[in-house]
Short mmCIF file of the C-alpha atoms (twelve columns), coordinates in Angstrom:
data_MODEL
# 
_entry.id   MODEL 
# 
loop_
_atom_site.group_PDB 
_atom_site.id 
_atom_site.type_symbol 
_atom_site.label_atom_id 
_atom_site.label_alt_id 
_atom_site.label_comp_id 
_atom_site.label_asym_id 
_atom_site.label_seq_id 
_atom_site.Cartn_x 
_atom_site.Cartn_y 
_atom_site.Cartn_z 
_atom_site.pdbx_PDB_model_num 
ATOM 1   C CA . MET A 1   15.465  15.097  -5.308  1 
ATOM 2   C CA . GLU A 2   14.394  11.666  -4.952  1 
ATOM 3   C CA . ARG A 3   11.146  10.868  -2.280  1 
ATOM 4   C CA . ARG A 4   11.691  7.860   -0.571  1 
ATOM 5   C CA . LEU A 5   8.779   5.393   1.005   1 
ATOM 6   C CA . ALA A 6   9.479   5.419   5.185   1 
ATOM 7   C CA . VAL A 7   9.943   1.817   6.065   1 
ATOM 8   C CA . HIS A 8   7.558   2.092   8.568   1 
ATOM 9   C CA . ALA A 9   5.540   5.248   8.103   1 
ATOM 10  C CA . GLY A 10  4.100   7.254   11.397  1 
ATOM 11  C CA . ALA A 11  0.071   9.430   12.692  1 
ATOM 12  C CA . LEU A 12  -1.422  10.802  10.152  1 
ATOM 13  C CA . ALA A 13  -1.169  14.425  12.029  1 
ATOM 14  C CA . LEU A 14  2.209   13.587  11.843  1 
ATOM 15  C CA . ILE A 15  2.882   13.128  7.570   1 
ATOM 16  C CA . LEU A 16  0.034   16.878  7.774   1 
ATOM 17  C CA . ALA A 17  2.464   19.063  9.958   1 
ATOM 18  C CA . THR A 18  5.584   17.190  7.854   1 
ATOM 19  C CA . LEU A 19  4.099   17.954  4.276   1 
ATOM 20  C CA . ALA A 20  3.204   21.823  4.932   1 
ATOM 21  C CA . GLY A 21  6.493   22.443  6.122   1 
ATOM 22  C CA . SER A 22  8.257   20.472  3.297   1 
ATOM 23  C CA . ALA A 23  8.481   21.986  -0.294  1 
ATOM 24  C CA . GLY A 24  9.249   18.401  -2.344  1 
ATOM 25  C CA . ALA A 25  6.461   16.532  -0.116  1 
ATOM 26  C CA . ALA A 26  3.501   14.952  -2.533  1 
ATOM 27  C CA . PRO A 27  2.202   16.424  -6.246  1 
ATOM 28  C CA . LYS A 28  4.243   19.002  -8.073  1 
ATOM 29  C CA . ARG A 29  1.214   20.050  -10.530 1 
ATOM 30  C CA . ARG A 30  -1.266  23.162  -8.082  1 
ATOM 31  C CA . ALA A 31  -4.472  21.260  -9.610  1 
ATOM 32  C CA . ALA A 32  -2.357  17.784  -8.526  1 
ATOM 33  C CA . LYS A 33  -1.873  19.278  -5.564  1 
ATOM 34  C CA . LEU A 34  -5.324  20.690  -4.074  1 
ATOM 35  C CA . GLN A 35  -6.758  17.045  -5.188  1 
ATOM 36  C CA . PHE A 36  -4.036  15.353  -3.078  1 
ATOM 37  C CA . GLN A 37  -4.685  17.767  0.361   1 
ATOM 38  C CA . LYS A 38  -8.619  16.925  0.199   1 
ATOM 39  C CA . GLY A 39  -7.440  13.079  0.075   1 
ATOM 40  C CA . LEU A 40  -5.575  14.310  2.785   1 
ATOM 41  C CA . ALA A 41  -7.939  15.938  4.903   1 
ATOM 42  C CA . ALA A 42  -10.621 13.197  3.828   1 
ATOM 43  C CA . TYR A 43  -8.642  11.102  5.260   1 
ATOM 44  C CA . GLN A 44  -8.007  13.004  8.835   1 
ATOM 45  C CA . LYS A 45  -11.499 12.889  9.351   1 
ATOM 46  C CA . GLY A 46  -11.885 8.825   9.036   1 
ATOM 47  C CA . ASN A 47  -13.470 9.041   5.924   1 
ATOM 48  C CA . TYR A 48  -11.620 7.012   2.998   1 
ATOM 49  C CA . ASP A 49  -13.877 6.609   0.130   1 
ATOM 50  C CA . ASP A 50  -13.568 10.323  -0.706  1 
ATOM 51  C CA . ALA A 51  -10.227 10.372  0.223   1 
ATOM 52  C CA . SER A 52  -9.501  7.351   -2.003  1 
ATOM 53  C CA . ALA A 53  -11.240 9.151   -4.905  1 
ATOM 54  C CA . ALA A 54  -8.914  13.021  -3.980  1 
ATOM 55  C CA . PHE A 55  -5.900  10.690  -4.519  1 
ATOM 56  C CA . GLU A 56  -7.264  9.097   -7.406  1 
ATOM 57  C CA . ARG A 57  -8.322  12.104  -9.982  1 
ATOM 58  C CA . SER A 58  -4.410  13.570  -8.189  1 
ATOM 59  C CA . PHE A 59  -2.913  10.437  -9.756  1 
ATOM 60  C CA . LYS A 60  -4.876  11.214  -13.299 1 
ATOM 61  C CA . LEU A 61  -3.377  14.149  -12.541 1 
ATOM 62  C CA . GLU A 62  0.429   13.975  -12.250 1 
ATOM 63  C CA . VAL A 63  1.739   10.420  -11.355 1 
ATOM 64  C CA . ASP A 64  3.232   10.760  -8.682  1 
ATOM 65  C CA . GLN A 65  4.602   8.100   -5.595  1 
ATOM 66  C CA . ASP A 66  3.630   9.483   -2.495  1 
ATOM 67  C CA . THR A 67  -0.042  10.190  -4.134  1 
ATOM 68  C CA . LEU A 68  -0.023  5.801   -5.254  1 
ATOM 69  C CA . PHE A 69  0.710   5.205   -1.956  1 
ATOM 70  C CA . ALA A 70  -1.439  7.556   -0.323  1 
ATOM 71  C CA . TRP A 71  -4.209  6.027   -2.340  1 
ATOM 72  C CA . ALA A 72  -3.729  2.461   -2.060  1 
ATOM 73  C CA . GLN A 73  -3.528  2.859   2.016   1 
ATOM 74  C CA . SER A 74  -6.782  4.789   1.529   1 
ATOM 75  C CA . GLU A 75  -8.045  1.272   -0.649  1 
ATOM 76  C CA . ARG A 76  -7.028  -0.235  2.412   1 
ATOM 77  C CA . LYS A 77  -8.356  1.352   4.926   1 
ATOM 78  C CA . LEU A 78  -11.326 0.569   3.504   1 
ATOM 79  C CA . GLU A 79  -11.010 -3.184  3.477   1 
ATOM 80  C CA . HIS A 80  -10.433 -3.222  -0.639  1 
ATOM 81  C CA . CYS A 81  -7.758  -5.275  -0.200  1 
ATOM 82  C CA . THR A 82  -8.059  -6.414  -4.179  1 
ATOM 83  C CA . HIS A 83  -7.481  -2.704  -5.150  1 
ATOM 84  C CA . ALA A 84  -5.377  -2.292  -2.922  1 
ATOM 85  C CA . THR A 85  -3.020  -4.708  -3.674  1 
ATOM 86  C CA . GLU A 86  -3.066  -3.604  -7.190  1 
ATOM 87  C CA . LEU A 87  -2.272  -0.413  -6.865  1 
ATOM 88  C CA . TYR A 88  0.697   -1.659  -4.487  1 
ATOM 89  C CA . THR A 89  1.575   -3.721  -7.264  1 
ATOM 90  C CA . LYS A 90  1.564   -0.996  -9.760  1 
ATOM 91  C CA . LEU A 91  4.182   0.995   -6.822  1 
ATOM 92  C CA . LEU A 92  6.657   -2.132  -7.363  1 
ATOM 93  C CA . THR A 93  7.390   -1.003  -10.470 1 
ATOM 94  C CA . MET A 94  8.566   1.953   -10.088 1 
ATOM 95  C CA . LYS A 95  12.198  2.962   -9.258  1 
ATOM 96  C CA . LEU A 96  12.399  2.601   -5.728  1 
ATOM 97  C CA . PRO A 97  14.624  1.988   -3.148  1 
ATOM 98  C CA . ALA A 98  15.296  -1.864  -1.624  1 
ATOM 99  C CA . ALA A 99  14.178  -0.900  1.846   1 
ATOM 100 C CA . ASN A 100 11.003  1.229   0.305   1 
ATOM 101 C CA . ARG A 101 9.997   -2.350  -1.972  1 
ATOM 102 C CA . ALA A 102 9.813   -3.588  1.504   1 
ATOM 103 C CA . VAL A 103 7.319   -1.613  2.941   1 
ATOM 104 C CA . VAL A 104 4.654   -1.921  0.393   1 
ATOM 105 C CA . ALA A 105 5.858   -5.762  0.124   1 
ATOM 106 C CA . GLN A 106 4.598   -6.006  3.526   1 
ATOM 107 C CA . GLN A 107 1.332   -3.682  2.671   1 
ATOM 108 C CA . ILE A 108 0.338   -6.281  0.422   1 
ATOM 109 C CA . ASN A 109 1.077   -9.402  2.410   1 
ATOM 110 C CA . GLU A 110 -1.395  -7.705  5.951   1 
ATOM 111 C CA . CYS A 111 -4.111  -7.233  2.444   1 
ATOM 112 C CA . THR A 112 -3.681  -10.793 1.964   1 
ATOM 113 C CA . PRO A 113 -6.677  -12.588 3.318   1 
ATOM 114 C CA . PRO A 114 -4.422  -15.748 5.876   1 
ATOM 115 C CA . ALA A 115 -4.913  -19.007 4.711   1 
ATOM 116 C CA . GLU A 116 -8.061  -21.191 6.624   1 
ATOM 117 C CA . PRO A 117 -6.018  -23.623 9.584   1 
ATOM 118 C CA . VAL A 118 -6.391  -27.152 8.846   1 
ATOM 119 C CA . ALA A 119 -7.800  -29.289 11.556  1 
ATOM 120 C CA . THR A 120 -5.456  -32.568 12.245  1 
ATOM 121 C CA . PRO A 121 -6.900  -35.595 14.435  1 
ATOM 122 C CA . ALA A 122 -6.158  -35.248 17.739  1 
ATOM 123 C CA . PRO A 123 -3.992  -37.615 19.327  1 
ATOM 124 C CA . ALA A 124 -4.559  -40.771 20.832  1 
ATOM 125 C CA . PRO A 125 -4.892  -41.032 24.641  1 
ATOM 126 C CA . THR A 126 -1.870  -42.727 26.192  1 
ATOM 127 C CA . VAL A 127 -2.588  -44.888 29.104  1 
ATOM 128 C CA . GLU A 128 -0.304  -44.180 31.843  1 
ATOM 129 C CA . PRO A 129 1.607   -46.881 33.437  1 
ATOM 130 C CA . GLU A 130 0.717   -47.926 37.342  1 
ATOM 131 C CA . PRO A 131 3.833   -47.055 39.279  1 
ATOM 132 C CA . SER A 132 5.378   -49.558 41.031  1 
ATOM 133 C CA . ALA A 133 5.735   -50.088 44.242  1 
ATOM 134 C CA . PRO A 134 9.120   -48.857 46.236  1 
ATOM 135 C CA . ALA A 135 11.516  -51.577 47.370  1 
ATOM 136 C CA . PRO A 136 11.542  -51.704 51.759  1 
ATOM 137 C CA . LEU A 137 13.964  -49.656 53.294  1 
ATOM 138 C CA . PRO A 138 16.777  -51.977 54.964  1 
ATOM 139 C CA . GLN A 139 16.376  -51.934 58.776  1 
ATOM 140 C CA . LEU A 140 19.856  -50.552 60.884  1 
ATOM 141 C CA . HIS A 141 20.177  -51.712 64.825  1 
ATOM 142 C CA . ASP A 142 20.233  -49.216 66.969  1 
ATOM 143 C CA . ASP A 143 24.521  -50.099 67.555  1 
ATOM 144 C CA . SER A 144 24.974  -49.018 63.952  1 
ATOM 145 C CA . PRO A 145 26.605  -46.080 63.440  1 
ATOM 146 C CA . LEU A 146 24.010  -45.658 59.999  1 
ATOM 147 C CA . ALA A 147 21.771  -45.425 62.710  1 
ATOM 148 C CA . GLN A 148 21.594  -41.563 63.582  1 
ATOM 149 C CA . PRO A 149 22.748  -38.946 61.876  1 
ATOM 150 C CA . ARG A 150 26.280  -37.473 63.087  1 
ATOM 151 C CA . ASP A 151 26.163  -33.873 64.037  1 
ATOM 152 C CA . THR A 152 29.982  -32.151 63.221  1 
ATOM 153 C CA . GLY A 153 28.913  -29.089 64.149  1 
ATOM 154 C CA . GLU A 154 29.707  -27.145 60.862  1 
ATOM 155 C CA . VAL A 155 27.579  -24.305 59.149  1 
ATOM 156 C CA . ASP A 156 28.081  -24.581 55.189  1 
ATOM 157 C CA . HIS A 157 28.728  -20.907 54.597  1 
ATOM 158 C CA . ARG A 158 27.986  -21.298 50.337  1 
ATOM 159 C CA . ALA A 159 24.351  -21.120 50.457  1 
ATOM 160 C CA . TRP A 160 23.450  -19.035 47.558  1 
ATOM 161 C CA . TYR A 161 21.710  -16.643 48.968  1 
ATOM 162 C CA . ARG A 162 25.294  -15.842 51.058  1 
ATOM 163 C CA . ASP A 163 27.209  -16.083 47.549  1 
ATOM 164 C CA . PRO A 164 28.138  -12.513 45.966  1 
ATOM 165 C CA . VAL A 165 29.849  -13.801 43.238  1 
ATOM 166 C CA . GLY A 166 26.634  -16.134 42.076  1 
ATOM 167 C CA . ASP A 167 23.941  -13.294 43.843  1 
ATOM 168 C CA . GLY A 168 25.857  -10.416 41.295  1 
ATOM 169 C CA . LEU A 169 24.859  -12.566 38.403  1 
ATOM 170 C CA . ALA A 170 21.755  -13.669 39.017  1 
ATOM 171 C CA . VAL A 171 20.459  -10.010 39.474  1 
ATOM 172 C CA . VAL A 172 22.716  -8.598  36.361  1 
ATOM 173 C CA . GLY A 173 20.373  -11.618 34.539  1 
ATOM 174 C CA . ILE A 174 17.798  -10.670 35.681  1 
ATOM 175 C CA . GLY A 175 18.284  -7.148  34.732  1 
ATOM 176 C CA . GLY A 176 18.525  -7.507  31.271  1 
ATOM 177 C CA . LEU A 177 15.778  -10.171 30.587  1 
ATOM 178 C CA . ALA A 178 14.093  -6.834  31.928  1 
ATOM 179 C CA . ALA A 179 15.470  -4.470  29.869  1 
ATOM 180 C CA . GLY A 180 15.454  -6.773  27.037  1 
ATOM 181 C CA . THR A 181 11.611  -7.435  27.002  1 
ATOM 182 C CA . THR A 182 10.884  -3.307  27.783  1 
ATOM 183 C CA . PHE A 183 13.050  -2.216  24.536  1 
ATOM 184 C CA . LEU A 184 11.216  -5.475  22.543  1 
ATOM 185 C CA . LEU A 185 8.192   -4.373  23.097  1 
ATOM 186 C CA . MET A 186 7.959   -0.828  22.651  1 
ATOM 187 C CA . ALA A 187 9.836   -1.674  19.025  1 
ATOM 188 C CA . ARG A 188 6.814   -3.875  18.647  1 
ATOM 189 C CA . SER A 189 5.014   -0.567  19.429  1 
ATOM 190 C CA . ASP A 190 6.584   1.070   17.419  1 
ATOM 191 C CA . ASP A 191 6.051   -0.986  14.371  1 
ATOM 192 C CA . GLN A 192 2.326   -1.357  14.990  1 
ATOM 193 C CA . ARG A 193 1.732   2.498   15.402  1 
ATOM 194 C CA . ALA A 194 3.793   3.235   12.026  1 
ATOM 195 C CA . HIS A 195 1.200   1.226   9.694   1 
ATOM 196 C CA . ALA A 196 -2.126  3.432   10.476  1 
ATOM 197 C CA . SER A 197 -0.392  5.665   8.330   1 
ATOM 198 C CA . ASN A 198 -1.528  6.579   4.583   1 
ATOM 199 C CA . MET A 199 2.066   8.187   3.915   1 
ATOM 200 C CA . TYR A 200 6.145   6.537   3.193   1 
ATOM 201 C CA . THR A 201 7.404   10.211  3.268   1 
ATOM 202 C CA . THR A 202 10.041  12.048  5.969   1 
ATOM 203 C CA . PHE A 203 9.663   9.247   8.510   1 
ATOM 204 C CA . GLN A 204 13.450  7.330   8.075   1 
ATOM 205 C CA . SER A 205 13.380  9.158   12.307  1 
ATOM 206 C CA . LEU A 206 10.455  5.990   13.391  1 
ATOM 207 C CA . GLU A 207 12.049  2.738   11.182  1 
ATOM 208 C CA . SER A 208 15.696  4.056   13.068  1 
ATOM 209 C CA . THR A 209 14.224  4.461   16.060  1 
ATOM 210 C CA . ALA A 210 12.231  0.669   16.007  1 
ATOM 211 C CA . HIS A 211 14.303  -0.328  14.981  1 
ATOM 212 C CA . SER A 212 17.397  0.328   17.458  1 
ATOM 213 C CA . ARG A 213 15.177  -0.832  20.433  1 
ATOM 214 C CA . GLY A 214 15.112  -4.352  18.815  1 
ATOM 215 C CA . GLU A 215 18.708  -4.669  18.526  1 
ATOM 216 C CA . THR A 216 18.641  -3.013  21.783  1 
ATOM 217 C CA . GLY A 217 16.723  -5.666  23.356  1 
ATOM 218 C CA . VAL A 218 17.753  -8.253  21.198  1 
ATOM 219 C CA . ILE A 219 21.283  -7.515  22.710  1 
ATOM 220 C CA . ALA A 220 20.087  -6.628  26.532  1 
ATOM 221 C CA . LEU A 221 17.585  -10.193 26.532  1 
ATOM 222 C CA . GLY A 222 20.605  -12.669 25.450  1 
ATOM 223 C CA . THR A 223 22.986  -10.772 28.500  1 
ATOM 224 C CA . GLY A 224 20.192  -11.398 30.208  1 
ATOM 225 C CA . VAL A 225 19.830  -15.034 29.330  1 
ATOM 226 C CA . ALA A 226 23.868  -15.160 29.185  1 
ATOM 227 C CA . PHE A 227 24.140  -13.941 33.538  1 
ATOM 228 C CA . VAL A 228 21.255  -15.717 34.576  1 
ATOM 229 C CA . ALA A 229 23.289  -19.125 33.327  1 
ATOM 230 C CA . ALA A 230 26.105  -18.095 34.657  1 
ATOM 231 C CA . ALA A 231 24.298  -18.034 37.420  1 
ATOM 232 C CA . ALA A 232 23.198  -21.281 37.629  1 
ATOM 233 C CA . VAL A 233 26.572  -23.180 36.515  1 
ATOM 234 C CA . TRP A 234 29.029  -21.147 39.647  1 
ATOM 235 C CA . TYR A 235 25.705  -22.221 42.058  1 
ATOM 236 C CA . ALA A 236 25.573  -25.425 40.374  1 
ATOM 237 C CA . LEU A 237 29.750  -26.189 40.931  1 
ATOM 238 C CA . ASN A 238 29.900  -24.309 44.344  1 
ATOM 239 C CA . ASP A 239 26.826  -26.004 45.697  1 
ATOM 240 C CA . ARG A 240 28.490  -28.571 49.252  1 
# 
């Protein structure tokens, strides 16, 4: 069965637990698998030099996609981006699904140092014109009907805080905005944790979780914006 790259890798401890219970993970040959397990143990301890060396020996004994990816990840942890990029590029020459190619391409992009920003000249300060003096208000005689406001005794019952329709739309909209923001933050957190791993097998569940939370966040956020906008329109149309 062809092993697939997980679009988002999981934590290393979970990888080791999965490999221990999966007969199809890692290389097949005994000598290559022994070096592969040594590499995983060193990687778990943060000893990326020994991990990279063990993965390299394992790959030379048996060509394996998991081993090559783990080797590249170890080099990436050592900040050897040039070598890591070479290994990722070699992995792209193998037969991989489109989603897995996207994972490798993302690792290459993260290993590429960002371009230095180009300094732009500061805009020239603008001089604000001095405000002109307001026109004088007309003087009204005491006997003018406009001189004193008329109290009709009517009470406006359409204040925004007494409008159940507008208030309901606003509450639902604010709740949608809060829920959408929460789901998007959770999806981002899953994505950041995923890139700490050196493997890419058996972790489609984490990809699905991050993707599902992201979609839910976008939908909730869009719904919240729509309801808040509807509440604003309602208040404006019913404001006396």
